[in-house]
C-alpha positions in Angstrom: 204.8 242.9 -203.5 204.5 245.3 -200.5 203.9 248.0 -202.9 201.3 246.1 -205.2 199.3 245.2 -202.0 199.3 248.5 -200.4 198.0 250.0 -203.6 195.3 247.2 -203.7 194.4 247.6 -200.2 194.2 251.4 -201.3 192.0 250.8 -204.2 190.0 248.6 -201.8 189.4 251.3 -199.1 188.2 253.7 -202.0 185.7 251.2 -203.1 184.3 251.1 -199.5 184.0 254.7 -199.4 182.2 254.7 -202.7 180.1 251.9 -201.1 179.0 254.2 -198.0 178.3 257.0 -200.4 176.1 254.9 -202.8 174.2 253.1 -200.2 173.1 257.0 -198.4 170.6 256.9 -201.2 167.9 254.5 -202.7 168.7 255.4 -206.3 172.4 254.7 -205.9 172.4 251.9 -203.2 172.5 249.2 -205.8 175.9 250.8 -207.2 176.8 251.1 -203.5 176.5 247.7 -203.1 178.7 246.6 -206.2 181.3 248.8 -204.9 181.5 247.1 -201.6 181.5 243.8 -203.0 184.3 244.6 -205.3 186.1 246.2 -202.4 185.9 243.3 -200.5 186.9 240.7 -203.4 190.1 242.7 -204.0 190.8 242.8 -200.1 190.3 239.0 -199.9 192.7 238.3 -203.2 195.3 240.7 -201.6 195.4 239.1 -198.3 195.6 235.5 -199.9 198.7 236.3 -201.7 200.2 237.9 -198.5 199.5 234.6 -196.8 200.4 232.3 -199.3 201.7 229.9 -196.4 198.1 229.5 -195.1 196.1 229.2 -198.4 194.6 225.7 -197.6 193.0 227.1 -194.4 192.0 230.4 -195.4 190.2 228.9 -198.5 188.6 226.2 -196.2 187.0 229.1 -194.0 186.1 231.2 -197.0 184.3 228.3 -198.6 182.5 227.4 -195.3 181.6 230.8 -194.3 180.6 231.9 -197.8 178.5 228.4 -198.2 176.5 229.7 -194.9 176.3 233.1 -196.0 174.8 232.3 -199.2 172.4 229.8 -197.7 171.2 232.4 -195.0 171.0 235.5 -197.8 168.5 233.3 -200.1 166.2 232.2 -197.0 166.2 235.5 -195.4 163.0 237.8 -196.1 163.6 241.6 -196.5 161.4 242.2 -193.4 164.4 240.4 -191.4 167.3 242.3 -192.5 167.6 244.1 -189.0 168.1 240.8 -187.2 170.5 239.4 -189.8 172.8 242.4 -189.6 172.8 242.0 -185.7 173.6 238.5 -186.1 176.4 239.2 -188.6 177.8 242.1 -186.2 177.8 239.5 -183.3 180.3 237.5 -185.6 182.7 240.3 -186.2 182.6 240.9 -182.5 183.6 237.2 -181.7 186.2 237.4 -184.6 187.9 240.1 -182.6 187.8 238.1 -179.5 189.4 235.1 -181.4 192.3 237.4 -183.0 192.8 239.0 -179.6 193.4 235.2 -178.0 195.5 234.1 -180.6 197.7 237.2 -180.3 197.7 237.2 -176.6 198.9 233.5 -176.5 201.0 233.1 -179.3 202.4 237.1 -180.0 205.4 235.6 -181.8 203.1 234.6 -185.0 202.1 238.2 -184.8 205.5 239.9 -184.5 204.1 241.9 -181.5 206.6 240.3 -178.8 207.2 237.1 -177.2 205.0 235.5 -174.5 205.0 237.5 -171.2 206.9 240.5 -173.2 204.3 241.8 -175.6 204.9 245.2 -176.6 202.8 247.8 -174.6 201.1 249.5 -177.9 200.1 246.0 -179.0 198.7 245.0 -175.6 196.5 248.2 -175.4 195.1 247.6 -179.2 194.5 244.0 -178.2 192.6 244.6 -175.1 190.8 247.4 -176.5 189.5 245.3 -179.3 189.0 242.1 -177.1 187.0 244.3 -174.9 184.9 245.7 -177.5 184.3 242.8 -179.5 183.2 240.6 -176.4 180.7 244.0 -175.8 179.6 243.5 -179.4 179.2 239.8 -179.6 176.8 239.3 -176.6 175.2 242.6 -177.1 174.5 242.2 -180.9 173.4 238.4 -179.9 170.5 239.8 -177.5 169.5 242.6 -180.2 169.0 239.9 -182.8 167.1 237.8 -179.9 164.6 240.7 -179.5 164.2 241.3 -183.0 163.7 237.9 -183.6 160.9 237.3 -180.7 163.6 234.7 -179.1 164.0 237.2 -176.2 161.0 239.7 -174.8 161.1 242.9 -176.8 160.0 244.6 -173.7 162.8 246.6 -171.6 164.2 244.6 -168.9 165.3 246.7 -165.8 166.0 246.2 -162.2 166.9 248.7 -159.3 170.6 250.5 -159.3 171.0 249.1 -163.0 172.8 252.1 -164.5 174.8 252.4 -161.2 175.8 248.7 -161.9 176.7 249.4 -165.7 178.8 252.4 -164.6 180.4 250.3 -162.1 181.2 247.3 -164.3 182.4 249.7 -167.0 185.1 251.2 -164.7 186.0 247.6 -163.9 186.4 247.0 -167.3 188.7 249.8 -167.5 190.6 248.7 -164.7 191.1 245.1 -166.2 192.7 246.6 -169.5 195.3 248.6 -167.5 195.8 245.6 -165.5 196.3 243.1 -168.4 198.6 245.9 -170.1 200.7 246.0 -166.8 201.0 242.1 -166.2 199.9 240.0 -169.0 198.2 237.9 -166.8 196.2 235.0 -168.5 193.8 235.3 -165.6 192.9 238.9 -166.0 192.4 238.1 -169.7 189.6 236.0 -169.5 188.3 238.1 -166.7 188.3 240.8 -169.1 186.2 238.8 -171.8 184.0 237.4 -169.0 183.2 240.9 -168.0 182.8 242.4 -171.4 180.5 239.7 -172.5 178.5 240.4 -169.5 178.1 244.2 -170.1 177.0 243.7 -173.5 174.1 242.0 -172.3 173.4 244.3 -169.3 173.5 247.1 -171.9 170.8 246.1 -174.2 168.4 244.2 -172.0 166.9 247.4 -170.7 166.0 248.9 -174.3 162.6 247.8 -175.9 162.4 246.0 -179.2 161.1 248.9 -181.0 164.4 250.7 -180.7 166.2 247.6 -181.7 167.2 249.1 -185.2 168.8 252.1 -183.6 170.9 249.9 -181.1 172.0 247.6 -184.2 173.2 250.9 -185.9 175.3 251.5 -182.6 176.6 248.0 -182.2 177.8 248.3 -186.0 179.8 251.1 -184.7 181.2 248.9 -182.0 182.1 246.2 -184.5 184.1 248.7 -186.6 186.1 249.8 -183.3 186.7 246.2 -182.6 187.9 245.5 -185.9 190.1 248.7 -186.1 191.7 247.4 -182.7 192.5 244.1 -184.0 193.9 245.8 -187.3 196.4 247.4 -185.2 197.4 244.1 -183.8 197.5 242.4 -187.1 199.2 245.6 -188.6 196.8 245.4 -191.4 195.7 249.2 -192.5 192.7 248.1 -194.6 191.0 246.3 -191.6 191.8 249.9 -189.8 190.3 251.9 -192.4 187.5 249.5 -193.0 
C-alpha cells in the first residue's frame, strides 16, 4: 500500500506541475485547471485510503467544505476573484495553525515524540508552519477586507512602523527558538498571537491598489506554511504542493 500511495502522490505532484504550466497562459489555462483538479482528486483519494480509520470525519469535512466552496464559486463574480483568493489563502494559514496546535498538544498521534519530549526537528518545522500560517491568516483577512471595501483601501501608517515590525520580527524568531528549547504552552500561544499581530501590521500600510500583488505574496506564505506542516505530518505531497 505504501508503494502505491507513493506512486499516486507522484502522479498527483506531476499534475500540479502541469497545472502551473497550463495556468501560465490564457490559451492553456483551462487545461491547467483540469490538471489541478485531477491532481487534487488523486491526492484526496490516496489520503483517504491511508487514513481509513478516520473516513467518517474526513468525508464529513469534505462534504461541509465542498458544499461551502461550491456555493461560493457559483455566487462569486469574476471581478471579485482577487478577494476570493485572499480569503481562501487565509484558510490555508488557519489550517496550518490548527495542525500545528494539534501536533503540539498530541504529538503521539503524529509520531513526532511525546508530550514534553517532541523531536527537535519536528518542533522547528511545526513552529515555522505555525508562525507563517498565523501571519498568512491575518494578513490575508486584511487583504480581503481592503479588496472587498470592508477595510479602508488607503495605507494605514504611523510613526516608527517599520521599526516596530522589525522588532516584532526579531521577537518572533526568538519565540520560535524558545519554543523549540522549552516546549512551553505559554510560549506556543504567545507565538500564535505575535504572528497574527505581525500579519495585520505587515499588510495595513499597503494601499488597496497593490493588494493583488500582496495576495500573490501571501500565496507564497501559505505555501511555506503548508510545507512546514507537511514535514510535521510526514506527507511528501503536501511539501511538494
